[in-house]
N, C-alpha and C positions, 0 to 999 in steps of 0.2 A: 434409440441412441446407443451406439456402441461405447465400450470403455475408452477407446481412442478419441471418440467425439467428446466425451466428458473431460478427458485430460486436456484436449485442445480448448475447450470452453473455459477451463480454469486458468485464465491468463491475466488475472488482475491481482495486484498487490495492494495492501492498505498501508498508507503512511500515517502515523500518529503524530500530529503537531504537538500534542501534550507531552508525549514521551520522547519525541524526536527520534523515532525508530520505526521500523517496519513491524507489522503484526506477524507473529510466528504462525506456523500451520495450526489449524483448528482453533485459532484465536487464543493460543496458550502462551501468552507473554509477548515479548518484543525482542528484536534483534537489530543491530546496526548494519547488518549485511543483507542486501537484497537477495543474494544467493540463498540465504537460509530463511528468507521470508516465506510465509504461507502463500499458496496460490488459491484464488477464489474465483467463482463465476462472477460475471458482472452483477447479477442479481444479489449475490451474497455480499459483494464488496459495497454496493450501494446501500443495502440494508444495514450493514455494520456502520457505515458512515452516518447513518441517520439515528443511531442508537441514542446519542446525547444531543441536547439542545445546543445550538450555536448562540453565543451571546453577541449582541450588537457590537459591531466594530472589531470583533476578534476573528481570526481565521477559523475555518472549519476544524473541528477537533480531529477528524480523520478524513483522508482523501483517498478515493479509489484511483489507482493508477494502472493503466494497461501495461503489461510487461513489454510489449512491442514498442510502446512509446518510451518507456524507461531506457531500454537498451539503445534507443536512437539518440539519447541525450549524452553529451560528453561528460566526463568527470568534472571539468571546470564548471559546467552548467548546473551540476548538482551539489556544488560545494555548500550552498545555502542550507542543505539538509543536515549538515553535520555542525555540531557546536564549534569544533576547532577550525572550521572553514576550509579544511583540506580535502 
């Protein structure tokens, strides 16, 4: 696998329902900007999403989201991700 293949494979972001923010690169904190969010492989994103237990009736603590899917969603459709609804 070339370095370009690795970069292309790292096309997942992780949304934290707990912090209502995106995971930053290398899982070093959170950001409200998907542009500043870390990029992860599918395997990394899924593994991080399974780190903590989900409690019955509650949303998953973290969600792996493909960057291509995120960019296909309009701003209005993602307003639920922000506390201010904007």
